[in-house]
C-alpha positions in Angstrom: -0.2 0.5 -0.1 2.7 2.3 0.5 4.8 1.9 -2.7 1.4 2.3 -4.4 1.1 5.9 -2.9 4.7 6.6 -3.5 3.8 5.4 -6.8 1.1 7.5 -7.7 2.2 10.8 -5.6 5.8 10.4 -7.9 3.4 10.6 -11.2 1.5 13.4 -9.9 4.9 15.4 -10.1 5.3 14.4 -13.5 2.1 15.0 -14.5 2.6 18.5 -12.8 6.0 19.4 -14.2 4.6 17.9 -17.7 1.7 19.5 -18.4 2.1 22.3 -15.3 4.8 24.1 -15.3 4.8 26.7 -18.5 6.7 23.5 -21.1 10.2 24.5 -20.0 11.2 20.7 -21.2 9.8 21.8 -24.2 13.6 24.2 -25.2 10.9 26.0 -27.7 12.8 29.5 -27.0 15.9 29.4 -29.6 17.3 32.5 -30.4 17.3 30.9 -33.8 13.6 31.7 -33.9 12.4 35.1 -35.4 13.3 37.9 -32.3 9.5 39.1 -33.2 6.3 37.8 -30.9 3.8 36.7 -33.0 1.4 39.5 -31.8 -0.5 41.9 -33.8 1.4 45.6 -34.5 4.8 43.7 -33.7 7.3 46.1 -34.9 5.2 48.5 -36.4 6.9 52.1 -36.9 10.2 50.5 -36.5 13.1 51.0 -39.8 13.5 48.0 -41.8 17.1 48.4 -43.1 16.5 44.8 -44.7 20.0 43.7 -42.7 20.7 39.4 -43.1 21.4 38.0 -40.1 24.3 34.6 -40.5 20.8 32.8 -40.0 19.5 34.0 -43.4 16.5 35.8 -42.3 15.9 39.6 -42.2 16.1 40.9 -39.6 15.5 44.3 -38.9 17.9 47.3 -38.3 17.2 49.4 -34.7 17.6 52.8 -34.1 17.7 54.6 -30.2 16.7 58.5 -29.8 19.7 60.1 -30.4 20.9 57.7 -32.0 21.1 58.9 -35.7 18.4 58.1 -36.9 16.2 55.5 -38.4 19.2 53.0 -39.9 21.2 53.4 -36.5 21.9 50.5 -33.8 22.5 51.9 -30.6 26.3 52.0 -28.8 27.7 48.5 -27.2 30.4 48.0 -25.0 31.2 44.5 -23.6 32.0 43.7 -20.1 34.2 41.3 -20.1 35.7 40.1 -16.5 38.8 37.8 -16.4 40.8 35.3 -13.9 44.0 33.6 -14.9 41.5 32.7 -18.7 44.9 32.4 -20.5 44.0 28.8 -21.8 40.3 30.8 -23.7 40.6 34.5 -23.1 42.2 34.6 -26.8 39.2 32.7 -28.7 36.9 34.8 -26.0 38.0 38.2 -27.7 38.7 36.9 -30.5 35.3 36.1 -31.2 34.5 39.7 -29.8 36.3 41.4 -32.2 35.1 39.5 -34.6 31.7 40.7 -33.6 29.9 41.9 -37.7 28.0 44.5 -35.6 27.5 48.6 -38.0 28.2 50.7 -35.2 29.8 51.7 -32.3 31.2 48.4 -31.1 34.3 48.6 -27.8 35.5 46.1 -26.0 36.2 46.1 -21.8 38.8 43.2 -20.7 39.0 43.7 -16.7 42.1 41.6 -15.3 41.0 40.0 -12.6 44.2 39.3 -10.7 45.4 37.4 -13.1 48.7 34.9 -12.7 48.7 33.5 -15.9 49.1 36.3 -18.6 45.6 36.5 -19.8 45.5 39.8 -20.0 48.7 40.3 -22.5 47.4 37.7 -24.3 43.7 39.3 -25.2 46.6 42.7 -25.7 48.4 40.8 -28.5 45.6 40.5 -30.7 45.7 43.9 -31.4 41.9 44.9 -31.4 41.1 48.2 -31.7 38.3 47.9 -30.6 39.2 46.0 -26.4 41.0 48.2 -23.6 42.0 45.9 -20.9 41.7 47.2 -16.8 44.2 46.5 -14.5 41.2 44.8 -11.5 41.4 46.7 -8.1 41.5 44.3 -4.7 38.5 42.9 -4.3 36.2 45.0 -2.1 34.6 43.9 1.0 31.0 42.6 0.1 31.5 42.0 -3.5 31.7 39.0 -5.4 35.0 39.0 -7.1 33.4 38.5 -10.8 30.4 41.5 -9.7 33.4 43.2 -8.5 35.1 42.7 -12.0 32.6 43.8 -13.7 31.3 46.7 -12.3 34.5 47.6 -12.7 34.0 47.5 -16.4 31.0 49.2 -15.8 33.0 52.3 -14.3 35.2 52.3 -17.5 32.1 51.9 -19.9 31.2 55.1 -19.2 27.7 57.5 -19.7 28.5 56.2 -23.9 27.0 52.9 -24.5 22.8 52.4 -25.0 23.6 49.0 -24.3 26.7 46.5 -22.2 27.5 43.2 -22.6 28.1 40.9 -19.7 29.7 38.1 -20.9 32.1 35.9 -19.7 35.6 34.8 -20.7 34.9 31.5 -21.3 32.5 32.2 -24.0 33.1 32.5 -27.6 30.1 33.9 -29.8 29.7 33.8 -33.7 30.0 37.2 -35.5 26.4 38.0 -35.5 25.6 37.2 -31.8 25.1 40.5 -30.9 23.3 41.6 -34.3 20.8 39.4 -32.8 21.1 40.4 -29.0 20.6 44.0 -30.6 17.9 43.2 -32.8 15.9 41.1 -30.0 16.2 44.1 -27.8 15.4 46.7 -29.1 12.8 45.4 -31.5 10.9 43.9 -28.8 11.8 46.2 -25.8 13.4 44.1 -23.7 15.3 45.5 -21.3 17.3 42.4 -20.7 18.4 39.7 -23.3 20.3 36.4 -22.5 21.5 33.8 -23.9 21.8 30.4 -22.5 25.1 29.8 -24.1 25.5 26.2 -25.6 27.4 24.3 -23.1 30.9 22.0 -24.3 29.3 18.1 -24.0 32.5 16.4 -25.3 34.3 13.9 -22.8 32.3 11.4 -21.0 31.5 13.6 -17.3 30.3 16.2 -20.2 28.0 14.3 -22.2 26.5 12.6 -19.5 25.9 15.3 -17.4 25.3 18.5 -19.2 22.4 18.7 -20.7 21.2 17.8 -17.3 22.3 21.1 -15.7 21.1 23.1 -19.2 17.7 21.3 -18.3 17.5 21.8 -14.3 17.4 25.3 -15.2 15.2 25.3 -17.1 12.8 22.6 -14.0 13.9 25.9 -11.9 13.0 29.0 -14.3 11.0 28.3 -17.4 12.3 30.2 -19.3 8.4 31.0 -21.1 7.5 32.6 -17.1 10.8 34.9 -17.5 9.9 35.5 -21.1 6.4 36.4 -20.2 5.4 40.3 -20.2 5.2 42.2 -17.0 6.1 41.3 -13.3 6.8 38.3 -12.1 9.8 35.2 -12.4 13.4 36.7 -13.6 16.3 35.1 -14.3 19.0 35.0 -16.9 22.2 33.1 -18.2 25.4 34.9 -16.9 27.2 33.9 -19.9 25.6 36.6 -22.4 23.1 39.0 -21.1 23.0 42.1 -22.7 21.5 44.9 -21.2 20.3 48.6 -21.7 22.4 50.9 -19.7 19.5 53.2 -18.3 17.3 50.5 -17.1 20.7 48.7 -15.2 20.8 52.4 -13.5 17.3 53.0 -13.1 17.1 49.4 -11.2 20.4 50.8 -8.7 23.2 49.1 -10.9 25.6 46.2 -10.5 25.9 46.6 -6.8 22.6 45.7 -6.1 23.3 42.6 -6.5 26.7 42.5 -5.5 26.6 39.6 -3.1 24.7 37.0 -5.3 26.7 33.7 -6.0 23.8 32.7 -8.4 24.9 36.5 -10.1 22.7 35.8 -13.9 19.5 34.5 -11.8 20.2 37.5 -9.2 20.6 39.9 -12.2 17.9 38.8 -14.3 15.0 39.3 -11.1 16.8 42.8 -10.4 16.4 43.4 -14.6 12.7 42.5 -14.5 11.9 45.3 -12.2 12.0 47.6 -15.4 10.9 46.2 -17.7 10.5 43.0 -19.9 13.4 40.5 -20.1 14.0 37.7 -22.6 16.7 34.1 -21.7 16.4 32.1 -24.3 18.8 28.5 -26.0 21.4 29.4 -28.9 24.1 27.9 -30.9 25.8 31.5 -31.0 27.4 31.7 -28.0 29.1 28.8 -26.7 31.0 27.8 -23.8 34.6 27.0 -24.2 35.3 25.4 -20.5 36.6 22.2 -20.5 34.7 20.0 -17.5 37.0 17.4 -18.7 35.8 15.0 -15.6 33.3 14.6 -13.3 34.9 15.7 -10.4 35.4 19.2 -12.6 31.7 19.1 -13.2 30.6 17.9 -9.4 33.5 21.2 -9.1 31.4 23.3 -11.1 27.6 22.0 -9.2 29.0 22.4 -5.7 30.2 25.7 -6.3 26.4 27.1 -6.3 23.9 24.8 -5.4 23.8 25.6 -1.5 23.1 28.8 -2.9 19.7 28.8 -4.0 18.8 26.6 -1.8 19.3 30.1 0.9 21.4 27.7 3.1 19.0 26.5 4.6 19.8 23.0 5.4 15.4 22.8 6.2 15.4 22.7 2.0 18.3 21.0 1.6 16.5 17.7 3.8 13.5 19.0 1.9 15.5 19.0 -2.0 16.8 16.4 -0.9 13.7 14.3 -0.1 12.2 15.4 -3.4 14.7 14.2 -5.3 14.3 10.3 -4.5 10.7 10.3 -4.4 10.8 12.5 -7.7 14.0 10.9 -9.3 14.6 7.4 -7.5 11.3 6.3 -6.7 9.6 5.7 -10.2 12.5 3.2 -11.6 13.4 1.2 -8.2 9.4 0.6 -7.8 8.7 -0.1 -11.5 11.7 -2.8 -11.0 10.5 -3.8 -8.0 6.9 -3.4 -7.7 4.3 -5.4 -9.2 0.8 -4.5 -9.5 -1.2 -0.9 -9.7 2.0 0.6 -8.0 4.6 -1.1 -10.9 2.5 0.4 -14.2 2.6 3.6 -11.7 5.9 3.9 -11.5 6.9 3.3 -15.3 4.6 5.7 -16.4 5.9 8.2 -14.2 9.8 6.6 -15.3 8.7 7.0 -19.3 6.8 10.6 -18.8 10.6 11.8 -17.0 12.5 10.5 -20.3 10.0 11.9 -22.4 10.2 15.0 -20.6 13.9 14.7 -21.1 14.2 13.9 -25.0 14.3 17.9 -26.1 16.9 18.3 -24.9 19.6 15.6 -26.2 18.1 16.5 -28.8 19.8 19.8 -28.1 22.7 18.5 -27.8 22.8 15.4 -29.8 22.9 12.9 -27.4 21.5 9.5 -27.2 17.4 9.3 -25.7 19.0 6.3 -24.4 20.2 8.9 -21.7 16.2 9.5 -21.0 16.0 6.5 -19.0 18.7 6.9 -16.9 18.0 10.7 -15.5 17.4 8.8 -12.3 21.0 7.9 -12.1 22.1 11.7 -13.2 19.3 13.3 -10.2 22.1 11.2 -8.1 24.8 13.2 -8.7 23.0 16.2 -8.8 21.9 15.4 -5.4 25.0 14.6 -4.1 26.8 17.2 -5.5 24.0 19.4 -3.7 25.1 18.1 -0.4 29.1 18.1 -1.0 28.4 21.6 -1.1 26.4 22.3 2.1 29.3 20.8 3.4 31.7 22.7 1.7 30.3 26.0 3.2 29.5 24.0 6.5 34.0 23.7 6.3 33.9 27.5 5.0 34.8 26.3 1.7 31.7 27.7 0.0 31.5 28.8 -3.3 35.2 28.5 -3.8 36.2 30.2 -7.0 39.9 29.9 -8.2 41.4 30.9 -4.8 37.8 32.1 -3.8 35.5 31.6 -0.7 32.7 33.9 -1.8 29.4 31.8 -0.3 27.1 33.8 2.1 28.5 37.6 1.5 25.6 38.4 2.5 25.1 37.0 5.8 
């Protein structure tokens, strides 16, 4: 009788996730789709200079008041915080310098106390778009990344209409900036963010990375985030184009200075100022390597406990919930009999089917859908590890800095 109750509860959870969670698992929010929503009057009165992106789609040429009138594009400055990024910085900055952007575009690299020659590698590219800022020592109450970003924004000054906040391990297609600006201006979004396609080559990456993005979508359904009006806000920190004046009105980057999960805090902040948009992309690629299971575990555990607000009660509830949602269905599908087994099989099937769109996006075998319980168990272990690291005073460790719970 207990087995039947657990199986039915697990099935009910999956029915809610699949049918009442804004279709998070369908991966419909893609930047390969037209930036304008299919609504009457979208883009009416805006100039169309017939600019074409590499996708082959005709894209309107945006303009902002005071930027030269019809056909002019807004000015943009990219802010790139970097700390010991010698392995990836040349490709990252090189891809930004190669942006096919028709108006004023500059790049500010903030060298955050690197010891591996990151800044020199960037300077050696010889781009006239690039300036390098030597970061000041970390200020109290700030995470390292956001302190570097704040210095980059200060260096950009009041000149840019938009700021592109992007990580040092992201490689951009030549039309990435055009696409971001077009969506921001034509669709009137104060923030446009892309979930960069993460590297998925090693066995650990193939097994765990698609689920990382899938779990993120479950927590922050992109369709919900993209809905206009107040409500859930989020962003993906690798690629965020933000309207500078809207950011200033929100209190600037200092408003989220202590946030360990800074991208979601930033997305929530910007949604107080207007509509935001978050989607998947093939244009921006994360080139950081996670070749081992341990490196993926370190990436997950760095912020997992922060997501639970460092609460032991939430940790216990989350662990129990993960067991009920992911482990109970396969265990009862194998061990139970009768109605309990049927309900468990149905829950396992829904779980596997809901994972398929993300597996297709990452070009992985559909068999991984059946292995989602094992993958979720790994993530549960990383969450427990994150809590243990926090207790030991090592929470949020990133390149020598312990950053967890700065706001406490």
